[in-house]
C-alpha positions, 0 to 999 in steps of 0.5 A: 258178215257175221255181225250183220247177219246177227243184227238182221236175225235179231230184227227179223225174229222180233218182228216176225213173232206176234204177241200170242206166240213170242213165248213159244218162238214160232210165227205163223207161216204167212209171216215166215220166209222160206228159202230153198237152196240148190243142191239141198233137196233132202232138207226142205226148210220145214224139216228144221222145225220138226222138233218145235212142231212136235213140242207145240202141236202134239196134244198131251194125251197123245204124248202119253200114248206114244211111248215107244219110238226110235232115237234120232240121228246122233250128232254128226249124223243128221240135222235133228231139231229140238225134240220132246224129251223128259231130260235135256240131252242129245237124245230125247224120249222115244215117245217124243221122237215118234210124235215129233216125226208124225206131226212134223210130216203132217204139218209140213204136208199141210203147209207145203203148196207143192205136191210130193215129187213123183217116183220118176223124179226121185229116181232121177234125183238119186241117179244124179247123186250116184253120177256125181259120186262116180264123177268125183271118184273118176277124177280122183283116180285119173289124177292119182294114176296119171304118170304113176310110173314116173320117175322110174327110180326110188323116191324118198322113203320108198327105199324103206317101205319097198325094201320092207315089202321085199322082206315079206316076200323073202320071209326075212325078219326086219325091224321097223318103228311102225306096226306091220299091217301097212308093210304087209299090204305093200308086200302082198301087192308086190307079190300079186303083181309079179314082183319077186323081192330081189330089188335091193332098194338101197338108196333114193335115185336107184333105177328100178330097171326090169323090176316090177314096182308098179303093183306096189305104187298102184296099190298105194295110189288106189287107196290114195284115190279112195280118200276123195270119195270117202271124204265126199260121203263123210261131208255129205252125211254131216251136212246133207249138202251136195255143194259142201261135199263137192267142195271138199272133194275138189280141195282134196283132189286138187291138192298137190300134197295129197296127190304126191303122197298117194303116188309112191310106195309109202305108208301114208296113203294106207294110213289115211285110207283107214282114218277116213274109212273109220270116220265115214263109218262112225258118221254113218253109224251115228245116222243109224242111231234111230234104228238101234240094233238094225242090220245097218247099225251093226254093219257100220258099227262093226266096220268102224271097229275094223277100220280102227284096227287098220289105222292102228295097224299101219302107224301108231298115230292111228291112235288119234282116230281111236280117241275121236271115235272113243269120245263120240262113243262115250258121248252117245252112251252118256246121252242114252243114259239120260233117256229115261224111256230106256230100260237098264237092259237096253242100256246094257245092250248098247254098252255091250255092242260098243265094247264088242265092236269098238274094243274087242273086234279091233283088238282081235284084228290088231293082234291077228296082224302081228300073228301073221307078221311073226308067222311070215317073217321066220328067217333071220335078218337085219332086225335080229339084233334089236330083239332079245336073245330069246326072241332071236332063238325062234328065227331060222338061220340065227345061231341061237335057233335050234341050239342047245345050251345049259339052262342055269348059269354056273361058275366056270361057264363061258358066257356072252352078256347082251345089253337089253337097250335097243342096238347096244350089243354085247359086253366086249373088250380087246387088247387096246388101252384107253389113250392118255388123258382118258381115265386110267390107261387100262384095257378098253371095255365097250359094247359091240353089236356083232358076234365076236370072240372078244365078247366071251367072259368067264364067270368066277367066284370073287374069293377063289382062284380054283378052276370051277371046271375041275371034274373033282369039284361039284357044280355050283350055280350062280344065284341072285345076290352072289358076288362074282368076277368076270374074266375076259376070256381072250385077254385074262383081264377082269371087268373093273371099275373105279372112281375115274371119270368115264370117257364121254359121260361125265359123272359116270365112272370108267369101266376097264379090263384090269389084272393079269391072268385073272388076278386083280383087286377088290375093284373087280368084284360085282354083285349080280342081281336078277330083276324082280327075283328073290335072293338065292334064285338061280339065273336062267340063260336068255330069260333072266334080266340081270344087273351088275352092281360094283361092290366098292363104288356101288355103281351099276354097269351100263352102256351110255349108247354114245359112240367112242372116237376112232381110238375106241374103234367107234364102238359104244361106251360102257360106264358104271353109273352111280344112279341106281334107277333101273333103265334098259341101258343097265340091264343085261341078259346072258345069251351064249353059255358054255359049260361042259359039266352041265346038261344042255337043253334045247332053246325051244324050251326057252322061247318066249310065248306069243304075248311075250313076243307082242310085248317085246316088239311093242317096247322095241318099236316105242323106243325106236320111235323115240330115238329117231334122228334125222338123216344127213341133208334131210329137211325136218320141220316143226308142227307150227310150220305145217298148217301154213305150208311153210316148207316142203320135202324133196321126194326126188332130184336136187339139181336142174338136170334131175327129175324133181318131185317136191312134196308141198300142199296146194297153197290156195287150198292150205291157206284157205283151210287155215283161214277157215279154221279161224272163221269156223271158231268165230262163227261157231262161237256166235251160234253157240252163244246164241243157242245157249242164251235161248235166241229164237232163230229162224228155221233156216238159220237154226238148221244151218247152225246145227250143221255148223255146230254138230257136223263142223264140231266133229271135223274140228275135233278130228283136226285137233286130235290129229295135229296138236299131239305132235307138239308133245312128241320128242321124236324127229318130225316131218311135213308129211305127218300133218296130212291126216289133220289136213284131211279134216281141215279140208272137210271143215272148209267145204262144210263151212263155206257152203254154210256161210254162203247159204246164210248170205243168200238167206240174209239177201233173200229180198234182193232179186239175185239172192238165189245166185249168191250161193251158186256163184260162191261155190263155182268160184271156189271150185274154179279157183281151186282147179286153176291153182292145181293147174299152176302147181301140178308140176310139183307132183307130176315132176319138173325138169329144168332150172330151179325156181330160184332161177328167173328162167324157170317156169316155176319162178313166179310160183315161189311165193315163200323163200322157204319153198325149195323147188 
């Protein structure tokens, strides 16, 4: 089709141009064909030539007078044609834009045989548009809220995010790898709908019984329903075509995957809502580029920043939409910089406005969500152990809260030593030896996550056996660079290392407890160092980050994080690593500190500041994200699986007697999206080459090419931004990670097919039924998508009975891939 269209365009362009006007690329009106498309009333064919009439019709004297005008819509915000400009770029001079608009209007009026539509007709047309938007929104809400209460038990990750909503209601501190905004909103929805936060959310399949869960599901379904009108308005703004927007709305409304994700207590509908809202705001703001610093311009620019903060505040993958908006902003500024009619003061205003609305405002809102998060979660809970001792001291109910201990470490102190790596715990020993064949048969040294007497150690000088707690002896503080011994309080054995291999980690040395009543050998000596401190500095409890370096072997005490077998009580392995690189697994801090000779200070003095809390929480979340492992019997996937709809996810039920919900995209929509990506790249490449080579395209084709290149380019960039980064991630990945990218591919599909059908209708304009090609094509896509939803809707709304592998199952004929396990 593309090849035929290209040949036809070349022939018509050559024949339509008389000798006197071929150099300008314009033919007389009598020799040009104009075709009006249904559903495209805002863009009469003459509008595509606005820039050309401006360039060829404005007298030179008038161009010199018209120096102050407004900027045209930015890429993605409309269908501006070529413009008069002193330099090549997206934005021309303001004089050219003003002249172009005036002359275009005059030329279009003179050439058009039709009279302007009366006000009543315009009002009727606007009412029709609002009615269509209302119909799209109503259909979206009906499909998302239908059977929302089913099943009345926990499904998939509701066990996590419902539980976290309960934590907010109970003000109990917890840890999660995602930022807090999404969970806070879920908790707020539950609180406002009467949920009291008492349901345990232990595992999938547990019945909700009398607990109120519909408020939280309803909130997620509401935001999931809003995705469709947001996508509809975005495509309408990019293409100025109602059929393209309607196609997009149908693809998303009738996609079983988007429907399933929207009906449960999950972060995905909240994340996708903010992504789509940010995209719409950016496109709207681009379309206001010809009215800079007006009220709508400021509104959409500020709303873009607010939605960016929301997307990042739900999940870190919200960074992808930030990158897309950032690229759009840099492109805008670069083209503004090329507009020689703008003064440096005006350019400074543009730059300042974008910094305020797209950097300062989102950052302030993002920080504010954490301030609320830490203020609400002020009680000790299951997340304490993931954070530092100083962080835990601020939590009510924690043993460090309102505690009083000596500030600086001294010889003779009884201490606990905590590893800074997430979920490793305290340096620990007990009266059990390593088994035969596992290094030296000496006392085990491990790390343990919980408080225990076997975590206590006494810090002593390496060359003295005198009791440092003797009242007659002065207090001697431990300083950076000192050589010490650590004696286990319960067993009186020293922390010890030697050249024997560690139990689990090869090339690391074994760490043991050795000696009798504190007496041992030189392998018990350790040099204590404080990170980023000078020799001689005192060591602070909770705040100082220390390393223990073995004096004989030169290795560093650390924890591999590996779980020991049953002979090690399934605690974590402690080793002495010869690799001296600073890692969190080899960095410790002193938490508990008992020394009767020293004055106590309140730990409130040592509590971290808000910036320190923010930094620590982000470091813990990033480490947690990178360390995620799949659960038992859980289906993980690879990024290349996602666009082809290779494998779904079980949301509920396994057996034929269970109520089963299966997360799988509508295969008709998803495979059409995949085909459309390839078609778009091909067709956009053809048009891009034609434009770059200076081909003289007919007015209608030129306008449609701008839709394809500008609007479609924005959507293709969004798909790429939200898909390709997953190939670089080392963490475990799931099918649902693709859905933000799927939103962009569906919008691109709607825009592409509307444009291709218009091109087909234009190329067949000489045939009697040419006007029906576009209408029939749109209707076929709409009806096909709706019918496919009718076939696959049980995946989202629930199935009971034989599995699809069973020939008796009503879904047996719909198992088109062997990997679909519903």
